[in-house]
Steps between C-alpha positions, in 0.01 A plus 500: 500500500312708240191503721701624798656775289159605368360509855791715617451747214127522572571557870745782424248659261218471754713650778606793281138560397382493861766754599406734215131463574550574872723796414223640279248465781725690742577773245138548396388525862751776577425681172136513610579606859740778394309605186811451289455594135780279375821328605775278373635217711825306484577205727841335472607193698859376491553668165185360343218736404177368650284800408546792261170653399270798517163553663246771429557799275804705402272762344135521599383737226627274223448174692863396459576198721804473720762245396857403577633762256297792636733786598429632851660757730708333772500789745762447769569145388724704266730587791684168486656584161688804634709314763578238234635775274698650790648164600593432138691828493663411833595160360669679210689732736316813390368584847455356848186473707709663775541813285355816654228671299712818496720327243209523255320804642786735602263792560282302741468639854756408764233314694493246214872423527455183714256350246645213299367314197412202721271726702316608183440139396372397844271793591727587791635836377293729723382695195145621466274249324436724196670788324268800544530604134334183376188575299313222326404735217851625420785311336824633648857381556568267793757752625225760539314269735817416692614860540157606620572297815836667573345744746314233695637355825576130531242302695774301679869420477586284195499130583315555827167350392269418210264749338365445150644759262420551131741796486790262567413307184504821297856537623589143407359566153713813465811312617434231238463772236829664603707185529339315210529807274149448368148555637418256779209347307732425206770356726252266668348403164841418350666341802212331683190457285683403180720223647198371694296478179241750627404645162173656614625680811587868508442842649152619595492786249141615450536620141653222285273245334573175683332192352280305742522767772225468762287795608476583870172520690357618829162499670297791625241328710362229274602677180807386309705789357819548306779564750681832506774506237857506627702726272816532709741208515599396851815285507371356826217342300645547158435181303226298339516135405304183423452181697699314234791742535486476877526121473819553298624732774412245767718247316793744510453549875473129564798390289729794592718435194481826305521876565639456853716244673324273747632684807372831363155354441492372858587848625164628369310269734724526803312679783651847531265702719209394718169643380284469812595581859315203647741244642305208352498648149716324240446764232818660365594691189795394287589678177181550300319214677318437825626193685248322721362170624153380409367218717849357535587546132787744424366766266648783295242724343392844386173668415433786266243774449445758229165672459277237342747214545607267782756220491664241724802274453557229763793256496485220756868417481523160667178381337614591150167678456452840334163671461459820298176697474460811285167684508345807337271602786579764760324327790655158444705342779700240304697383805179338626489297182866399507466380860173313431669325209810428710281337766344284230829390347649428841196280577515294184870439552424349843232280349 
């Protein structure tokens, strides 16, 4: 009996080692192909963390290695936190996703009157992609960005189709600030990050000293350079985090026991608007997430990009598999890595 138990333990250890080793091979190959300076990777299967580690460098000049506690800009992976905040407020009876934006922006143009909160969350508002007043080198109120778009025509009738819109997430941020009676970054910190145990996640403010923050990089030809600094804070890509914190967040999404009720969580991933016009396309947008199918595997996911940073968060719902990649290189395409790793984990499950 003891011999059988020992054999089983050795087999489990060997299998886990083989998976980690194969994962490293895949990651290192893509790092080389994409000239990625550094990345952190989290792989979670059925609630168990299979991988949580860093590769490469968080800071090249000081040769600081990436690790699971390195703080990295999420880019638009940040978007998912805003619908969660909105749905929490709706759950508490403080607003409704059917509310018109005029309730919160009474001086907005009449053409905006048909726009509802649900259209902001789903990129189906018809608003221009960006507020024209945005300037990376100027820190200014979110309202200034929003109001700079008042004179612009809508691209289409609200709810008619999908068109990616960062301006809409500025508006969601301002609604959270109004209803929550505190700045949106503080509301999300107190009501989402704190209960999730995400102690190292916060706003992408350029000026504070943030321990373990990664530097961003870009290439000019074959030369690696420091990426352009982003001084302005864009709510649409407003947060930074670590792979360890994102694993904690993944647990919240999987268990659906805190922050929101289960039905509200499911609403985030319910297809709301079709992204592509092609009849065969299965790509939709929900609330802060893309909803798709990857080789027969239902997938909810989102990518992110800030200058010098690229990220990808894939959740293969029925497989219980989540893969999170955070990089500090402008040219990185982390979705290629998440899909290569997904293919690998799907294969070993079959075997």
